[in-house]
RONUMAR-975649 format. One record per residue (C-alpha): x negated, y negated, z; residue in three letters. Coordinates in Angstrom, 3 decimals. Example, Ala and Ser with C-alpha at 12.3 -4.5 7.8 and 13.67 -1.06 7.14 Angstrom:
2
       east      north         up   type
    -12.300      4.500      7.800    ala
    -13.670      1.060      7.140    ser
***
This chain:
339
       east      north         up   type
    -79.222    -74.588    160.809    unk
    -79.659    -74.602    157.021    unk
    -79.261    -78.386    157.003    unk
    -82.694    -78.665    158.641    unk
    -84.545    -76.491    156.107    unk
    -85.306    -79.257    153.576    unk
    -86.883    -81.447    156.283    unk
    -89.205    -78.570    157.225    unk
    -90.205    -77.522    153.677    unk
    -90.700    -80.926    152.067    unk
    -93.922    -81.863    153.936    unk
    -95.228    -78.339    153.462    unk
    -94.641    -78.512    149.710    unk
    -96.282    -81.917    149.635    unk
    -99.405    -80.593    151.367    unk
    -99.576    -77.580    149.054    unk
    -99.239    -79.765    145.973    unk
   -101.948    -82.087    147.284    unk
   -104.328    -79.164    147.856    unk
   -103.547    -77.821    144.372    unk
   -104.197    -81.208    142.796    unk
   -107.559    -81.508    144.564    unk
   -108.571    -78.018    143.465    unk
   -107.649    -78.777    139.860    unk
   -109.584    -82.042    139.922    unk
   -112.677    -80.263    141.262    unk
   -112.540    -77.165    139.068    unk
   -111.355    -78.528    135.729    unk
   -114.611    -80.260    134.678    unk
   -116.527    -77.007    135.228    unk
   -114.356    -75.012    132.837    unk
   -116.418    -74.560    129.681    unk
   -115.215    -76.772    126.895    unk
   -112.179    -78.058    128.808    unk
   -111.255    -81.682    129.419    unk
   -109.203    -82.674    132.449    unk
   -107.250    -85.281    130.543    unk
   -104.180    -85.279    132.737    unk
   -101.868    -84.414    129.842    unk
    -98.787    -82.276    130.473    unk
    -98.854    -78.753    129.161    unk
    -97.137    -78.333    125.841    unk
    -94.200    -75.978    125.589    unk
    -91.987    -75.250    122.635    unk
    -93.155    -76.884    119.410    unk
    -91.443    -80.211    118.786    unk
    -91.037    -82.166    115.548    unk
    -94.072    -84.248    114.707    unk
    -97.488    -83.476    116.158    unk
    -98.554    -82.293    119.584    unk
   -101.857    -81.477    121.204    unk
   -102.052    -77.841    122.248    unk
   -105.716    -77.706    123.319    unk
   -108.482    -80.130    124.232    unk
   -112.210    -79.346    124.074    unk
   -115.170    -81.446    125.119    unk
   -117.904    -80.685    122.580    unk
   -120.569    -83.249    123.527    unk
   -121.060    -86.513    125.326    unk
   -118.226    -88.831    124.205    unk
   -116.949    -86.190    121.739    unk
   -113.533    -84.621    122.245    unk
   -111.756    -82.193    119.902    unk
   -107.967    -82.143    119.881    unk
   -106.192    -79.104    118.467    unk
   -103.024    -80.561    116.988    unk
    -99.970    -78.658    115.840    unk
    -98.271    -80.498    112.984    unk
    -94.806    -80.316    111.474    unk
    -96.119    -81.998    108.311    unk
    -98.557    -79.109    107.927    unk
    -95.909    -76.442    108.282    unk
    -96.468    -75.933    112.005    unk
   -100.148    -75.135    111.524    unk
   -102.763    -76.285    114.027    unk
   -105.740    -78.360    112.878    unk
   -108.497    -80.147    114.753    unk
   -109.284    -83.822    115.181    unk
   -112.586    -85.044    116.612    unk
   -112.665    -88.201    118.705    unk
   -115.870    -90.131    119.361    unk
   -114.807    -92.032    122.430    unk
   -115.964    -95.483    123.575    unk
   -117.704    -96.172    126.861    unk
   -115.107    -96.343    129.623    unk
   -112.467    -94.451    127.632    unk
   -109.852    -92.740    129.785    unk
   -106.721    -91.339    128.107    unk
   -104.794    -91.736    131.351    unk
   -105.127    -95.492    131.589    unk
   -103.175    -97.964    129.492    unk
   -106.100    -99.425    127.548    unk
   -105.907    -99.216    123.756    unk
   -109.167    -99.365    121.851    unk
   -110.053   -100.725    118.401    unk
   -110.090    -97.705    116.135    unk
   -112.224    -96.591    113.196    unk
   -110.782    -93.743    111.145    unk
   -113.671    -91.883    109.510    unk
   -112.618    -89.482    106.751    unk
   -114.558    -86.464    105.485    unk
   -115.048    -85.378    101.888    unk
   -114.100    -82.333     99.896    unk
   -115.528    -79.056    101.152    unk
   -116.178    -80.613    104.551    unk
   -114.106    -80.843    107.713    unk
   -113.485    -82.870    110.859    unk
   -117.001    -82.081    112.164    unk
   -118.836    -83.364    109.078    unk
   -119.590    -86.899    110.225    unk
   -120.995    -85.904    113.626    unk
   -122.953    -82.927    112.284    unk
   -124.447    -84.663    109.238    unk
   -125.053    -88.242    110.429    unk
   -126.103    -90.217    113.480    unk
   -122.630    -91.664    114.015    unk
   -122.506    -90.336    117.590    unk
   -125.719    -92.185    118.443    unk
   -124.734    -95.493    116.835    unk
   -124.699    -98.121    119.570    unk
   -122.337   -100.471    117.750    unk
   -119.614    -97.802    117.998    unk
   -119.681    -97.556    121.780    unk
   -116.793   -100.025    122.019    unk
   -114.681    -98.315    119.370    unk
   -112.608    -95.133    119.259    unk
   -113.683    -93.184    116.167    unk
   -111.055    -90.779    114.784    unk
   -112.322    -87.995    112.518    unk
   -109.332    -85.882    111.447    unk
   -109.230    -82.609    109.580    unk
   -107.989    -83.151    106.012    unk
   -108.338    -79.728    104.460    unk
   -111.109    -78.366    102.273    unk
   -109.492    -80.149     99.318    unk
   -106.423    -81.846    100.783    unk
   -107.055    -85.166     99.011    unk
   -105.333    -87.189    101.736    unk
   -102.012    -86.629    100.005    unk
    -98.593    -85.175    100.583    unk
    -98.749    -82.466     97.941    unk
    -96.180    -82.463     95.158    unk
    -95.793    -78.663     95.245    unk
    -93.901    -78.596     91.936    unk
    -91.361    -81.092     93.211    unk
    -90.667    -79.249     96.469    unk
    -92.974    -81.262     98.732    unk
    -93.707    -79.827    102.153    unk
    -96.901    -78.241    103.464    unk
    -99.492    -79.631    103.210    unk
    -98.492    -83.239    103.818    unk
   -101.840    -84.651    104.874    unk
   -100.879    -88.291    104.412    unk
    -97.819    -87.922    106.637    unk
    -99.844    -86.018    109.215    unk
   -102.526    -88.716    109.401    unk
   -100.611    -91.957    108.973    unk
    -97.504    -91.024    110.962    unk
    -97.808    -87.972    113.183    unk
   -101.421    -88.256    114.287    unk
   -101.425    -92.041    114.454    unk
    -98.401    -92.092    116.752    unk
    -99.828    -89.303    118.893    unk
   -103.188    -91.012    119.363    unk
   -101.669    -94.394    120.089    unk
    -99.196    -92.961    122.571    unk
   -101.458    -90.634    124.537    unk
   -105.139    -90.997    123.642    unk
   -106.065    -94.668    123.827    unk
   -106.012    -95.550    120.114    unk
   -104.973    -99.113    119.385    unk
   -103.076   -100.661    116.511    unk
   -106.246   -102.564    115.530    unk
   -107.611   -100.178    112.873    unk
   -110.080    -99.859    109.995    unk
   -110.788    -96.856    107.770    unk
   -113.821    -95.500    105.903    unk
   -114.724    -92.298    104.145    unk
   -116.959    -90.531    101.656    unk
   -116.137    -88.914     98.308    unk
   -112.630    -87.428     98.716    unk
   -112.463    -89.322    101.998    unk
   -113.490    -92.516    100.223    unk
   -110.458    -92.116     98.031    unk
   -108.436    -91.400    101.162    unk
   -109.671    -94.576    102.856    unk
   -108.667    -96.669     99.844    unk
   -105.326    -94.894     99.466    unk
   -104.316    -95.216    103.097    unk
   -105.197    -98.905    103.187    unk
   -103.298    -99.566     99.951    unk
   -100.286    -97.309    100.476    unk
    -99.694    -98.450    104.073    unk
   -100.009   -102.259    104.032    unk
   -100.940   -103.669    107.416    unk
   -102.051   -100.361    108.866    unk
   -105.769   -100.995    108.316    unk
   -107.567   -104.327    108.515    unk
   -110.450   -103.218    106.264    unk
   -111.525   -100.206    104.232    unk
   -114.820    -98.762    103.002    unk
   -115.468    -96.033    100.423    unk
   -118.852    -94.380     99.932    unk
   -119.190    -92.517     96.604    unk
   -115.408    -92.419     96.535    unk
   -113.076    -91.092     93.872    unk
   -111.897    -94.610     93.099    unk
   -110.172    -94.161     89.720    unk
   -109.429    -90.500     88.934    unk
   -107.427    -91.530     85.844    unk
   -110.410    -93.350     84.342    unk
   -110.866    -90.887     81.470    unk
   -110.561    -87.219     80.555    unk
   -113.839    -86.349     82.254    unk
   -112.626    -87.853     85.519    unk
   -109.262    -86.092     85.261    unk
   -110.858    -82.738     84.465    unk
   -113.284    -83.113     87.348    unk
   -110.647    -83.815     89.997    unk
   -108.426    -81.069     88.585    unk
   -111.384    -78.749     89.106    unk
   -111.456    -79.751     92.759    unk
   -107.690    -79.278     93.006    unk
   -108.187    -75.714     91.746    unk
   -110.725    -74.920     94.462    unk
   -110.266    -71.810     96.618    unk
   -107.904    -70.326     94.052    unk
   -105.316    -73.099     94.405    unk
   -102.845    -74.005     91.666    unk
   -104.158    -77.478     90.695    unk
   -100.683    -78.721     89.770    unk
    -99.564    -78.418     93.383    unk
   -101.397    -81.579     94.439    unk
   -100.128    -84.413     92.173    unk
    -98.611    -82.390     89.350    unk
    -99.618    -82.744     85.705    unk
   -101.547    -85.942     84.870    unk
    -99.223    -86.612     81.933    unk
    -95.838    -85.305     83.060    unk
    -96.290    -86.633     86.623    unk
    -98.220    -89.742     85.612    unk
    -96.450    -91.941     88.156    unk
    -97.516    -89.657     90.990    unk
   -101.109    -89.773     89.770    unk
   -101.045    -93.557     89.520    unk
    -99.582    -93.775     93.016    unk
   -102.700    -91.945     94.270    unk
   -105.249    -93.780     92.118    unk
   -106.884    -96.724     93.954    unk
   -107.431    -98.553     90.650    unk
   -103.669    -98.703     90.113    unk
   -103.164    -99.893     93.699    unk
   -105.731   -102.692     93.538    unk
   -103.185   -105.448     94.166    unk
   -102.385   -103.877     97.507    unk
   -106.046   -104.134     98.549    unk
   -106.655   -107.753     97.643    unk
   -105.778   -109.173    101.077    unk
   -108.225   -107.096    103.169    unk
   -112.002   -106.630    103.176    unk
   -113.068   -103.771    100.892    unk
   -116.521   -102.170    100.774    unk
   -117.467   -100.016     97.759    unk
   -120.784    -98.244     97.292    unk
   -122.096    -95.585     94.958    unk
   -125.247    -94.338     93.255    unk
   -125.573    -93.693     89.538    unk
   -126.334    -89.974     89.790    unk
   -130.021    -90.144     88.889    unk
   -132.833    -89.223     91.276    unk
   -132.971    -91.760     94.085    unk
   -135.285    -92.529     96.991    unk
   -133.413    -90.218     99.363    unk
   -133.282    -87.249     96.959    unk
   -135.630    -84.345     96.332    unk
   -137.603    -84.673     93.090    unk
   -135.539    -84.108     89.969    unk
   -132.144    -84.122     91.675    unk
   -129.239    -85.467     89.617    unk
   -125.456    -85.564     90.051    unk
   -122.884    -85.789     87.267    unk
   -120.236    -86.185     89.978    unk
   -121.918    -89.288     91.374    unk
   -122.332    -90.711     87.858    unk
   -118.601    -90.256     87.271    unk
   -117.674    -91.822     90.618    unk
   -120.075    -94.668     89.868    unk
   -118.124    -95.521     86.720    unk
   -114.876    -95.249     88.659    unk
   -116.095    -97.604     91.380    unk
   -117.287   -100.170     88.852    unk
   -113.825   -100.044     87.266    unk
   -112.113   -100.552     90.614    unk
   -114.415   -103.431     91.537    unk
   -113.614   -105.154     88.245    unk
   -109.887   -104.607     88.783    unk
   -110.067   -106.007     92.307    unk
   -111.751   -109.105     90.911    unk
   -109.091   -109.381     88.209    unk
   -106.207   -109.272     90.692    unk
   -107.793   -111.914     92.904    unk
   -109.291   -109.935     95.775    unk
   -111.587   -112.286     97.685    unk
   -113.155   -109.974    100.247    unk
   -114.879   -107.279     98.203    unk
   -118.417   -106.142     98.974    unk
   -120.143   -103.792     96.550    unk
   -123.415   -101.935     96.809    unk
   -123.967   -100.116     93.541    unk
   -127.503    -99.197     94.420    unk
   -128.565    -97.470     91.219    unk
   -130.564    -94.247     91.580    unk
   -128.968    -91.892     94.069    unk
   -126.996    -88.664     94.088    unk
   -123.946    -87.393     95.976    unk
   -125.498    -86.776     99.383    unk
   -125.319    -87.433    103.111    unk
   -128.491    -89.473    103.364    unk
   -126.826    -92.180    101.275    unk
   -123.484    -91.976    103.084    unk
   -125.110    -92.359    106.496    unk
   -126.987    -95.384    105.213    unk
   -123.837    -96.877    103.692    unk
   -121.829    -96.363    106.868    unk
   -124.392    -98.470    108.718    unk
   -124.379   -101.058    105.934    unk
   -120.594   -101.369    106.061    unk
   -120.208   -101.419    109.849    unk
   -120.676   -105.206    110.220    unk
   -117.725   -105.725    107.854    unk
   -115.600   -103.004    109.465    unk
   -116.324   -104.044    113.058    unk
   -115.886   -107.692    112.136    unk
   -112.390   -106.922    110.911    unk
   -111.718   -105.267    114.274    unk
   -113.103   -108.261    116.141    unk
   -115.718   -106.080    117.831    unk
   -118.985   -107.780    118.690    unk
   -117.638   -111.295    118.133    unk
***
């Protein structure tokens, strides 16, 4: 008699599972902030990165809460601006723009401070806006020779990249752009990971932190933000000079000469998008750094460099939004979008 039990229960289980699946499909979109992405539930933390929560924040905007081994098991957020027709359950992989935030910002900065979400030319591109820490500097921190948490570069270029390309529709056709600290990050990632990005753009970026003592002191001041030991990031600029040079785009210029590079910066004086009397010593410093990098790129034979050193202008979002739009033809052209 027990031999017949499986033949009785199997159809019943099938019907129950079908009903459950229908209920989930109907109810999931109504759950506030939830996305029915069809991803399996995560269990015990595994090496690398894994998504532990998904939130729909606006039309075409999805936030992934990602637990990262490179960040000591901490969970950080990544915002995706998804293309029309994007479905993480299909096998399509989309051209991808990585858009990096600056110091004192976060993964929401680009969508909250600019019109990136309303930019029509990005409706065929997956835009990845990852958290990079208040002052993470897109680096695996030296931590007095111990390494470890935080390892932002490893998180972005290995863990998150693999996760997005495996499960969330990101393709291997990539470009990267960023502002200020994120401008440095965009240049560093393109230079330190040859072939990963087909083009890079930096808006008011920290393009040559070893330019002079003023530049070194300024970035060390950022490193010391929120009570941090500034030597944790790259170490001492003299004793750990090689580490500093390995994170200075000027010293990596040869690695950028084969891809399109876009550099822009103001000179720190009051510009057309500033309130009266506004000035920025930070922008003036970054302006000198960007001029130095542009000259070095020319010296090493880079043939695809676009610069917009627009003169008057401070360190502000109105300029970065404008420069994103100005650089998009170059970035999207490298992706082959709109051809």
